[in-house]
MARSELUM-524796 format. One record per residue (C-alpha): residue in one letter; x, y, z. Coordinates in steps of 0.02 Angstrom, whole numbers, plus 32768, in hexadecimal, padded with zeros to 4 digits. Layout:
BEGIN
AXYZ
...
This chain:
BEGIN
M1E13C81F9F63
V1E6FC8519EC5
K1F2BC85F9ED4
G1FC2C8589E62
A1FDAC8A19DB4
L1F45C8F89D64
A1F3CC9549CC0
A1EF3CA019CBB
A1E9FC9C59C1C
V1E84CA2C9B80
T1DD5CA359B38
P1DCBC9FA9A83
L1D73CA7E9A19
R1D4ACA969961
D1CFECB1B98EF
G1D7CCB9C9922
G1D5DCB7699D9
D1CA1CB9199D1
A1C6DCADB99ED
L1CA4CA419A4D
D1D00C9C099E5
E1CA8C92C9A34
G1CFCC8AB99C6
A1DA8C8D99A0A
F1D81C8B29ABF
A1D8DC7F39AB7
P1E3AC7ED9A67
Y1E75C8799AD9
C1E3AC8189B71
E1E97C77F9B32
F1F35C7E89B22
L1F24C81F9BD8
R1F01C76F9C19
G1FA5C75E9C78
L1F7DC7EE9CED
D1F1AC7E79D8F
G1E93C8579D49
V1E6EC9029D01
L1E33C9AB9D38
A1DB2C9D89CB5
L1D87CA8B9C87
G1E0ECAE39CE8
T1E7DCB6E9CA8
T1ECDCAFE9C25
G1E20CAB99BF9
E1DDBCB679BD1
G1D4BCB429C47
I1D26CBF69C77
L1D0ACC1D9BBE
L1C89CB949BA1
G1BCFCB9A9BC3
A1B84CB359C51
E1B37CAB29BDE
E1BDACAA09B7F
R1C37CA879C22
K1BBECA009C58
R1BD5C9A69BB3
V1C93C9B09BBD
L1C92C95D9C68
E1C1FC8D59C28
L1C92C8B49B94
F1D2CC8A39C02
L1CCFC82D9C76
A1C8FC7C89BE1
G1D46C7B49BB0
G1D64C7549C51
L1DCCC7D69CAB
R1DBCC80B9D60
A1D90C8C29D51
I1D8BC9529DCB
A1D17C9D59D82
H1D4BCA8A9D8D
C1CA5CAE19DAD
G1CE2CB909DD3
A1C7CCC169D7C
Q1C5ACCCF9D89
T1BBACCB69DEE
T1B93CC489E82
S1AF4CC099E2F
T1B51CBC59D97
T1BDACB7D9E06
V1B56CB229E6D
E1AFFCAE49DD0
L1BA0CA9B9D8B
A1BD1CA4F9E32
A1B29C9F89E43
H1B39C9B59D92
A1BE6C9709DBB
V1B97C9029E40
E1B13C8C19DC8
A1B93C8A29D3F
G1C05C83A9DAE
A1C9AC8AE9DC5
A1D20C8819E43
G1D1FC92F9E8E
V1CFCC9E79E72
A1D78CA789E6E
V1D49CB309E74
I1DB3CBCB9E58
G1D84CC709EA8
P1D15CCCF9E2D
P1D81CD439DC4
Y1D69CDFE9DAA
F1D1ECE2F9E53
Q1D98CE249EE3
L1D25CDD59F63
D1D39CDF0A01D
E1D4CCD5BA090
D1C93CD4AA0BB
A1C5DCD4DA004
L1CE4CCD29FCF
L1CBBCC5DA05E
A1C02CC5FA030
H1C2CCC3A9F7A
F1C9CCBA59FA2
A1C24CB63A026
A1B93CB669FAC
A1BF9CB099F29
A1C35CA889FA6
A1B84CA6A9FE3
A1B46CA549F31
C1BC1C9C89F0D
A1BC0C9719FB7
P1BF6C8EB9FDB
L1C72C8F89F4B
P1D1EC9389F7E
F1D27C9F49F69
Y1DC7CA509F3B
V1DEECB099F3F
Y1E4DCB3C9EA4
E1ECACBBF9EDB
F1F13CC229E4A
E1F2CCCD99E74
R1F65CD0A9DC5
A1EC6CCC69D77
S1E45CCF99DF9
G1E93CDA09E21
Y1EA7CD7F9EDB
A1EE6CCF99F50
V1E73CC909FBD
P1E9ACCC3A071
L1ECFCC36A0E4
D1E49CC6FA15E
V1DC5CC49A0DB
L1E07CB98A0CC
A1E04CB82A188
R1D50CBBFA192
L1D1DCB59A0FA
R1D4FCAB9A155
E1CC7CAE0A1D3
F1C40CAF6A14D
A1C76CA73A0CE
P1C9EC9C6A113
N1CC5C98DA061
L1D53CA0BA04F
A1DDFC997A01A
G1E6ACA0B9FE4
L1EABCA869F64
K1EF9CA969EBA
V1F7DCB1D9ECF
S1FC2CB709E33
D201ECBFF9E88
A20DACC169E74
P2161CC2B9EAC
W2172CBB69F3F
E215ACC409FC0
R20AACC5D9F7C
F2084CBA49F6A
A20C1CB62A011
P2042CBB7A085
Y1FB8CB4EA035
L2005CAAAA070
V1F84CAA5A0FA
D1F84CA10A16F
G1EF4C99BA14B
L1ED2C9D9A09A
D1F0DC9839FFC
V1F70C9FB9F8F
F1F8EC9E69ED5
V2020CA469E89
G1FF8CAB09DF0
P20A1CAFA9DBE
E2109CA6E9D75
A21ABCABD9DB3
L216CCAA29E66
I2135C9EC9E56
G21D3C9A69EA3
E21D8CA1E9F35
G211DCA179F4E
M2115C9599F53
R21A6C9529FCD
A214AC9CFA03C
G20ABC968A043
A2046C98B9FA5
V1FE3C8F39F6B
G1FFAC90F9EB1
A1FFCC9899E21
V1F78C9D29DAE
S1FE1CA019D1A
A1FC3CA5C9C76
L205ACA039C2E
A2009C95C9C56
A1F82C98A9BD8
A2001C96B9B4D
F2094C9169BA4
P203DC8A09C20
E20CBC8249C2E
R2149C8A99C61
V20DBC8F39CEA
A20ABC8469D2B
A2164C81B9D38
A2187C8BC9D97
V20FCC89C9E14
R2136C7E99E2F
D21E9C8219E4D
P21E8C8D69E89
G22A4C8D59EA1
G22CBC8919DF6
S2309C8E09D56
E225CC8E79D07
A221BC95A9D90
E22B0C9CC9D77
G2292C9D69CBB
L21DCCA0B9CC2
A2203CAC29CE1
A2261CACD9C3D
L21D6CA709BE2
R2153CAE99C26
A21BFCB7F9BF6
G21C7CB3B9B46
I210ACB309B38
E20F1CBDC9B86
R214DCC2E9AF5
F20ADCC119A90
P1FF2CC299AAE
R1FE9CB9B9B2B
H1F3ECB519B07
A1F57CB459A4C
A200ACB0A9A64
L1FD7CA789AD3
K1F54CA469A54
R1FD5CA5099C9
V2048C9DF9A2D
L1FBBC9629A43
A1F9CC95F9988
R2056C9459967
R2051C8B499E1
G1FC3C8609981
V1F2CC89999E5
P1EA3C8E19974
V1E90C98499D3
R1E82CA24996D
E1EDDCAC3999A
D1E37CB2199A9
V1E21CB899A47
R1D90CBF19A87
A1DA1CCAD9A6B
P1DE8CD1C9AAE
L1E74CC9C9AB6
R1ED1CC969A11
G1F1BCC0D99A7
L1FCCCBFC9966
R2010CC6498D9
D2068CC05984E
D2113CC3C988C
E20E9CC07993E
R20A9CB5F9901
A214BCB4098A2
E21B5CB759937
L2150CB0799AD
D2166CA72993A
R2223CA8D9936
W2229CA9E99F3
L21C2CA009A0C
E2234C99B9999
S22CBC9D099FF
S227EC9B99AAC
């Protein structure tokens, strides 16, 4: 089972975000080597904006880089989700995560059927529900999780990106491994029984998130909220890629539309902030 500090990895792109930058994956994987793994193709990885074949290739490139990778396979349709989950098994992923399909607010029966189909497609790989109400448009009901345990013996846990703590805490379900998404909650979440963190900040600051997960009560864990707030002042995906480039990783700032890149003034401000952080 995967535990510890994982990066919610960015996806290297080129050509204005229209194509994968395959040559950047190997050095990026080397940069992330000190972590316990990555979540590929999640929110930070722009996964929902990529085509199915692109998503398969991204997972293969992360795995070729020697990283343990949980593949985010959530998609708008169950058929595409199942296709991606089945590919994750073939590719050698360490697990599969799936967010509730965005746009339509599914009822409990529909959501249960979607998750159960995805879990069956990737069995016996560990299956994780990706709970992120702000991104999906609705929260996964706890009753759905309870029923899913009956249908999916490979249900291993959740990545929970909800905040504040009052919205996060109910998902600390006994017997399920929980990964903390919001960096400001890593300390409290780990002390309450979470097994690790899947962090967007770890995509560009892996050493700081790894230190926070190792010592949830330490100063590094306390400082992550301010670091995340600094990044959130800019278009986050492009900003994280800019930070990587400034740290010597050959990742371009390109993002997939409708996400946008940095303006010149934002780029200059980000550089000044990074130098002072």
